[in-house]
C-alpha angles and dihedrals in degrees: 000000000000089000091056091050091051091052090050091051091051091051091050092051091050091052091050092050092050091051091049092049091050091048091052092052093051096244089117125019149084098302122163126276131081127007112312127195121195102211119189118213133181089222129014097171116164091008109128134177114276096038116130129265111211136191115198089342095307118116110241103162147331142257104267102177145004130201143153121249128217088260090059093252125140111247110205117189112213118198110204109202098175108079091197088077097048144136110039118221133213092264092055119126135196131194131185108228134182113258098191143350093273095072097263114152140201133186116243111201139180110204094209131234133299094241091074131069122266123260116276115257118232107242102193143359127037111357094017109176093025124110115248121232107189124228090247088072098048134072138187129215128243107229117233092230090060090054090048093048090066087080090067116092095223091052092049091052091048090049091051091053091048092050091048092050092044089056088062097038096047098040092116099030104069093133091052091049090050092052091047091052091049092049092046091064115032090199090065091051092050090047091052090050090052091050090049091052091048090048092052090051099045092123091054090049091052090050088048091055091050093047091045089056090053091049097043092049095068090039090056090053090050095042091124091058090044092052090048088052090054091050092049090046089053090051091049092048091050092051090047091051090053089054096041092125092055091045091050090050090050091051089048091054093044097087091054091047091050090049091054091042094055096076090046091052089049090053090047090051091051090047090051091050092049092043094055093087090047092052090047090054090047089051091054091050095043093103092054092046090050090052090050092052091049089052089052091061096081090044091052090048092053092043092059093073091045091051091048090052090047089052092050091049091049090050092050092048093048093095092048091050091049090049089051091057094093090050090050089051091051091048089050090052090047091050091049092048091047094055096092092045091046090049092051091045090049090052091048095048091044090052092047091049094049096045096040093246094144093053090048091049092051089049090052091053092047097046092040091054090046092050097048098041129062145199138225138188091299097050141267120337136187121234116229094201132031117254119213121191145068093306095073096093121091117254133178096207129046115276120214112256093015100083127106124196133181111210129185094220120096134057094269093053093047092050092048092050094049092047091051093050091047090052091050092051097045099043108080092166096059116115127242091248093055091048091051090049092052093047088050092052099045100025128237095267099033092236103078122101135208115225120199122190111187129124116245100021 
């Protein structure tokens, strides 16, 4: 067994020497050109130059060189040819993964996020100019065939020897062994990070347990209601499942609805902004408004009886209103038939109003009445019949043949005077105005005359 281990060690040394020679000749190494990442791995077995570097499954570069550092770590130089995936940030990670069943490998990387700093550039030494990705952010796979080989007796015996020898070789390097184990399986590293976070928040966890007890206590008391809620939720879920097609259609129409709703929400937001001063003013007048509403209470109480009476009256007049329906129909027909005439009348009145026709017509009436009537010593008078002749012209002095006199002499005048006086004495119901008119016409003594001197009477 010891002889086999010695042979393995010699082979490893030869491989390292070959890699170093190739690096010195420039066949492999961190030469210039492109974006280069110097990734450190605990184990880069079966990874060779030319293998792909992928980001999210897309090829972005190749492995350009491999070497061994002074700390016995595998340094893998990654040449990134696609500038869309550069630069790498401090939260970047890389993992060597199997590409096929014949032990081919590729490097699967995540460049990191923009919110972090960029990787540090190596200033001098091997890989100068490249960007260093530390071993804490890389991992290597464990091949399935290695796990399966443990079932072979020779492999088990070799593993036992290795473990025995490792016990001696790693007696003083427990921390290094622990870090190697954590890096060998990323899940262990993530689990340790989770435990560290939980350990740093132990007080919060204790508070969570206390608060959970306070919350779960009332829930335990209301467990019947909670169980009923679960049953009702099951019923609701069943009904929703039966209408899954309609719900899917509603969800499908939701983006269009939200697109149409967006301008409305913008208008509502603007309305809310503009309405803030109004609401502030309403808030300041809330006390007065409240007082007004309180004052309306007695009015509303008194109005109830009035509204009831109004309802009774409306109920009693219902038959009359129904009977008036034919009349309303006739009025509607009349109104419809009168539309053309009303339109013409509106046009006529509008034209008369604009052109001053009404004022001119009133002037015609006024001046016409003034021209056809006359006046005497007692004032203006209105003729009750038209007079045609030579006495129509206006004259200031009496004109021969155009005078009219009422005398008290003569049988006719005496009879008229006596009849008028008898009517005045016998009529107790006559008014003062009528008596005065009669006295004016016949005279108080029965012998006076009225003389009128106007041409055309």
